[in-house]
C-alpha positions in Angstrom: 46.0 13.0 42.4 43.1 14.6 44.8 40.2 16.1 43.1 36.6 17.3 44.0 33.6 15.7 41.7 30.0 16.8 43.0 31.5 17.9 46.2 33.0 14.6 46.7 36.9 14.1 47.0 38.7 11.4 44.7 42.5 10.3 44.6 42.8 9.6 41.3 45.7 8.3 39.4 46.3 8.0 35.0 46.8 4.3 36.1 43.7 3.9 38.3 41.6 5.5 35.3 43.2 3.3 32.3 41.9 0.3 34.6 38.8 1.3 35.3 38.2 2.3 31.7 39.7 -1.3 30.4 36.9 -3.2 28.4 34.2 -0.5 28.4 32.5 0.5 25.3 32.7 3.8 24.5 29.5 5.7 23.5 29.0 8.1 20.4 30.3 11.2 21.4 28.0 14.1 21.2 29.7 17.0 22.9 33.3 17.2 25.2 35.1 13.6 24.9 38.8 12.5 26.4 40.4 10.3 24.5 41.9 7.0 27.4 44.1 4.9 25.5 42.8 4.8 21.8 39.6 5.2 22.6 37.6 8.2 22.8 34.8 8.4 25.5 32.1 10.9 26.9 33.5 12.5 29.5 30.0 12.4 31.0 30.4 8.1 30.9 34.0 8.8 32.2 32.8 10.4 34.8 30.2 8.4 35.6 32.7 5.0 36.1 35.6 6.8 37.6 33.1 8.2 40.5 30.3 5.6 40.5 27.9 8.6 40.8 24.8 9.4 38.6 25.8 11.3 35.1 23.5 14.1 37.1 25.6 14.7 39.8 28.5 16.5 38.2 29.6 18.4 34.9 31.3 17.7 32.2 33.6 20.8 33.0 34.5 18.9 36.6 35.3 16.0 34.9 37.4 17.7 32.1 39.5 19.6 34.6 40.2 16.3 36.6 41.3 14.4 33.4 43.4 17.3 32.2 45.3 17.1 35.5 45.9 13.5 35.3 47.8 14.3 31.8 45.0 13.1 29.4 43.6 15.0 25.8 40.3 16.4 25.8 38.9 17.7 22.9 36.0 20.3 23.0 32.3 19.7 21.4 32.2 17.5 18.1 30.2 19.0 15.2 27.2 16.9 14.3 27.5 17.9 10.7 30.9 17.5 8.7 31.6 21.2 7.1 31.8 19.8 3.8 27.9 18.7 3.7 25.5 20.5 2.4 22.9 21.3 5.0 18.9 20.9 3.9 18.4 24.6 3.1 21.7 25.0 1.0 20.4 21.7 -0.9 16.6 23.2 -1.3 17.9 26.8 -2.2 20.5 25.4 -5.0 17.7 23.3 -6.6 15.3 26.0 -5.8 18.2 28.4 -7.6 18.4 26.5 -10.7 14.7 25.5 -11.3 13.6 29.7 -10.2 15.4 30.5 -13.7 13.0 28.6 -15.5 9.7 29.4 -13.6 10.3 33.5 -14.4 10.4 33.1 -18.1 6.9 33.8 -19.7 5.4 32.5 -22.7 3.8 36.1 -23.7 0.2 34.5 -23.0 
């Protein structure tokens, strides 16, 4: 499949991408990602490996479009904190909520 990434034409195939990514350890996923084989890679890492260009030269959207057209599964930005985990603000307010009622009582002085 012919695609353009960072204004340069590339002839990519699913087998070629699999071969290029073989043996490459995935970096920590902090944004958009793509599943290649059994691993989930950041799209910018995949773009750098398959195009041999600097990551600043292309966008994540260009790589996502190419990977999607090749039949790979792409994923949107992942949440950094799972929804079941309390945020620091929620933790503090729950702690203060219990102690605030104790502090409101007067001693009658």
